[in-house]
C-alpha positions in Angstrom: -118.6 -23.0 71.8 -116.8 -24.8 69.0 -120.1 -25.4 67.3 -121.0 -21.7 67.5 -117.6 -20.8 66.0 -118.1 -23.2 63.3 -121.5 -21.8 62.5 -120.1 -18.2 62.5 -117.3 -19.2 60.1 -119.9 -20.9 57.8 -122.0 -17.7 57.8 -119.0 -15.5 57.0 -117.9 -17.8 54.2 -121.4 -17.8 52.8 -121.6 -14.0 52.9 -118.2 -13.8 51.1 -119.4 -16.1 48.4 -122.6 -14.0 48.1 -120.6 -10.8 47.7 -118.3 -12.3 45.1 -121.3 -13.9 43.3 -123.1 -10.6 43.4 -120.1 -8.7 41.9 -119.8 -11.4 39.2 -123.5 -11.1 38.5 -123.3 -7.4 38.2 -120.5 -7.8 35.7 -122.3 -10.6 33.7 -125.6 -8.7 33.6 -124.2 -5.3 32.8 -125.6 -3.4 31.0 -129.2 -4.4 31.2 -130.5 -1.1 29.8 -129.1 1.8 27.7 -126.1 3.7 29.0 -125.8 7.5 29.0 -122.5 8.6 27.3 -121.9 12.2 28.4 -119.8 14.5 26.1 -119.0 18.1 27.1 -119.0 19.5 23.5 -121.4 19.8 20.6 -121.6 17.1 17.8 -118.9 17.2 15.2 -115.8 17.9 17.3 -112.9 15.5 18.2 -114.4 14.6 21.6 -117.8 13.8 20.0 -116.2 11.8 17.2 -114.3 9.6 19.7 -117.4 9.0 21.8 -119.4 7.9 18.8 -116.8 5.6 17.4 -116.1 3.8 20.7 -119.8 4.0 21.6 -120.9 2.2 18.4 -118.5 -0.6 19.2 -119.7 -0.9 22.8 -123.4 -0.8 21.7 -122.8 -3.6 19.2 -120.9 -5.9 21.6 -122.7 -5.2 24.8 -126.2 -5.3 23.1 -127.3 -2.1 24.8 -127.1 1.4 23.3 -124.4 3.8 24.5 -126.3 6.9 23.7 -124.1 10.0 23.3 -125.6 13.0 25.1 -123.9 16.2 24.2 -123.9 18.7 27.1 -121.7 21.7 26.0 -121.1 24.6 28.3 -118.8 26.1 30.8 -115.7 24.8 29.1 -116.6 21.1 29.6 -117.5 21.7 33.3 -121.3 21.3 32.8 -121.0 17.7 31.5 -118.3 16.9 34.1 -120.5 18.1 37.0 -123.4 16.0 35.8 -121.2 13.0 35.5 -119.5 13.5 38.9 -122.9 13.7 40.6 -124.5 10.8 38.7 -125.3 7.5 40.3 -122.3 5.2 40.5 -124.0 2.3 38.8 -122.3 2.2 35.4 -125.2 3.7 33.5 -123.5 7.1 33.2 -120.1 7.2 31.4 -118.1 10.3 30.6 -115.8 11.2 27.7 -112.5 12.4 29.4 -110.6 15.0 27.5 -107.8 17.5 28.1 -110.1 20.1 29.6 -110.6 17.8 32.6 -106.9 18.2 33.4 -106.6 21.8 32.5 -109.7 23.1 34.3 -108.5 21.8 37.6 -106.2 24.8 37.8 -107.8 27.1 35.3 -111.1 27.5 37.3 -111.5 28.3 41.0 -114.2 26.8 43.1 -115.3 24.0 40.8 -118.3 22.0 42.3 -116.3 18.8 41.8 -112.7 17.5 41.9 -112.2 15.4 38.8 -109.5 13.1 40.2 -111.4 12.7 43.5 -114.9 12.3 42.1 -114.4 10.3 38.9 -112.9 6.8 38.3 -110.8 6.2 35.2 -111.9 3.4 33.0 -109.6 3.3 29.9 -107.7 5.6 27.6 -108.6 5.8 23.9 -106.0 7.8 22.0 -103.6 10.7 22.0 -103.7 13.1 19.0 -101.7 16.1 18.0 -103.3 19.5 17.8 -102.7 21.3 14.5 -101.9 24.9 14.1 -104.0 26.0 11.2 -105.0 29.2 9.5 -107.7 30.4 7.1 -106.2 30.4 3.6 -106.5 34.2 3.5 -103.8 34.5 6.1 -100.6 35.1 4.1 -98.4 32.9 6.4 -97.4 29.5 5.1 -95.0 28.6 7.9 -94.9 29.1 11.7 -92.1 31.6 11.3 -94.1 33.6 8.7 -97.1 33.5 11.0 -95.1 34.8 14.0 -93.8 37.7 11.9 -97.4 38.4 10.6 -98.9 38.4 14.1 -96.1 40.6 15.5 -96.7 43.0 12.6 -100.5 43.1 13.5 -100.6 42.9 17.3 -104.1 42.4 18.7 -105.6 42.1 15.2 -105.3 38.3 14.7 -108.2 36.3 16.2 -107.5 32.9 17.6 -110.4 30.5 17.9 -110.8 27.7 20.4 -113.3 25.1 21.2 -113.8 26.7 24.7 -112.0 28.1 27.6 -109.8 25.5 29.2 -109.6 23.1 26.3 -106.3 21.9 24.9 -107.1 24.0 21.9 -107.1 27.1 24.1 -104.0 26.3 26.1 -102.0 25.2 23.1 -102.5 28.7 21.7 -101.8 30.3 25.1 -98.6 28.3 25.3 -97.7 29.5 21.8 -98.3 33.1 22.7 -96.2 32.7 25.9 -93.3 31.2 24.1 -93.2 33.5 21.0 -94.4 36.8 22.4 -97.2 37.2 19.8 -100.5 38.8 20.7 -103.6 36.9 19.5 -107.2 37.7 20.5 -108.7 34.6 22.0 -112.2 33.9 20.8 -113.7 30.9 22.7 -116.6 28.9 21.2 -118.8 26.1 22.6 -117.0 23.4 20.8 -114.9 22.8 17.7 -117.8 22.7 15.2 -118.9 26.4 15.6 -115.3 27.5 15.8 -114.5 25.8 12.5 -117.5 27.4 10.9 -116.1 30.8 11.7 -112.6 29.7 10.7 -113.8 28.8 7.3 -115.6 32.2 7.0 -112.4 34.0 8.0 -114.1 35.5 11.1 -111.2 34.0 13.1 -107.8 33.4 11.5 -105.9 30.8 13.5 -106.7 27.8 15.6 -104.8 25.0 17.4 -107.5 22.5 16.9 -107.5 18.8 17.7 -106.6 17.0 14.5 -109.7 14.7 14.1 -112.2 17.6 13.8 -110.0 19.6 11.3 -108.3 17.0 9.2 -111.1 16.9 6.6 -111.0 20.7 6.1 -107.2 20.6 5.8 -107.2 17.8 3.3 -109.9 19.6 1.3 -107.8 22.8 1.2 -110.3 24.8 3.2 -107.8 25.4 6.0 -104.0 25.5 5.8 -102.0 23.5 8.3 -98.8 25.2 9.4 -97.6 22.7 12.0 -98.6 20.0 14.5 -98.1 20.5 18.2 -96.5 17.2 19.2 -92.8 16.6 19.3 -93.0 14.3 16.3 -94.8 14.8 13.0 -98.1 13.2 12.3 -98.5 10.4 9.8 -102.0 11.7 9.1 -100.4 15.0 7.8 -97.3 14.0 5.8 -95.0 16.9 5.2 -96.4 19.1 7.9 -93.7 20.1 10.4 -93.9 20.5 14.2 -94.2 23.8 16.0 -91.1 22.8 18.0 -89.0 23.0 14.8 -89.6 26.8 15.0 -90.3 27.2 18.7 -87.9 24.8 20.6 -89.5 23.1 23.6 -93.1 23.6 22.4 -95.3 20.5 22.9 -99.1 19.9 23.4 -101.5 17.1 22.5 -105.0 16.1 23.1 -106.0 12.8 24.6 -109.3 11.0 25.2 -110.7 8.2 27.3 -113.6 7.1 29.5 -114.4 7.6 33.2 -117.3 6.8 35.5 -118.5 8.3 38.8 -116.3 7.2 41.7 -117.8 4.2 43.5 -118.9 2.5 40.3 -118.5 -1.3 41.0 -115.1 -2.5 40.0 -116.5 -5.5 38.0 -118.4 -2.9 35.8 -115.2 -0.8 35.4 -113.2 -3.9 34.5 -115.9 -5.0 31.9 -115.9 -1.6 30.3 -112.1 -1.5 30.3 -111.9 -4.9 28.6 -114.4 -3.9 25.9 -112.7 -0.6 25.2 -109.3 -2.4 24.8 -111.0 -4.9 22.5 -112.4 -2.0 20.5 -108.9 -0.4 20.2 -107.6 -3.8 18.9 -110.3 -4.1 16.3 -108.8 -3.5 12.8 -111.8 -1.7 11.5 -111.9 0.8 14.4 -108.1 1.1 14.3 -108.3 2.2 10.7 -110.9 4.9 11.5 -108.9 6.2 14.4 -105.7 6.2 12.3 -107.5 8.4 9.8 -108.0 10.9 12.7 -104.2 10.9 13.4 -104.6 9.2 16.7 -102.0 7.1 18.6 -103.8 4.5 20.6 -103.3 4.4 24.4 -104.9 1.1 25.6 -104.3 -0.1 29.1 -105.6 -0.6 32.6 -107.8 1.9 34.5 -104.7 2.7 36.6 -102.6 3.5 33.6 -105.2 5.9 32.3 -105.5 7.4 35.8 -101.7 8.1 35.6 -102.2 9.9 32.3 -104.9 12.1 33.9 -102.7 12.9 36.9 -99.6 13.7 34.8 -101.6 16.0 32.4 -103.2 17.8 35.3 -99.8 18.6 36.8 -98.4 19.6 33.4 -101.1 22.0 32.5 -101.2 23.5 36.0 -97.7 24.8 35.3 -98.8 26.2 32.0 -101.8 27.9 33.5 -99.6 29.4 36.2 -96.9 30.6 33.8 -99.4 32.1 31.3 -101.7 33.6 33.9 -104.7 32.1 32.1 -107.9 32.2 34.2 -111.5 31.4 33.7 -114.4 32.4 36.0 
């Protein structure tokens, strides 16, 4: 009997070593072929820019291409659904953005639950949105814009990069807190929205700073304020919305997630490489140009960001009555 118990213990120990060795092997060998990098918006917007900057670093250091695949549609839900139902093998990664927190309460009957179905990997950065207008709009301050919009109720068009984005909800929060009436015009991403902003088809936008900063610096759009509680170093001299509308705050944030069930060694390897990317001086300089504040950390710390933002925007959705079908 003792011999049998000894054999059983040896078998269990060998199995444990095999499992640990297999996990380590999965981490060492990963990735052995290209990785699909799902982005829920068209090329050219903040979400796409973040994916391409981080993706380039990962491609160079993991020696496999992280191929950005733009899947715009349904307010980011199309790409999210594809990611949530993809094999949990590390070969599909997803660019997390504020819409993933907002849509949880903005939409009913989604075919996925983001927190349940996706596993956080790492945060990238948090950036302000910027309240900007076409230069033909006479307002040069937030107060002047409020007065202008109230004098023209229902006649000022507000662009967004899609229903449920932080760009949309930042504007909805502004309307709720100021009482102005703006006509929301959603687009399938920041790039087409900015095209119409530049043509004065729409007059105001609360865009993520990375996709608009070049137009602002070039004088093609006028920045009235940033949406964070503190000014942005990327836009010196531009005030905050809260200086005119006390208590107002909104920001965009970006990171990576994978389908729930992806092996932890793969998650840890991606997390390590993303944190190394964020510590790289060259990449830091590029992200600083976009006005981003880096948010490196563990998968758990990024998961906390997602949970907190989901709870925050649920309150805004409820208070504003915003709804998407």
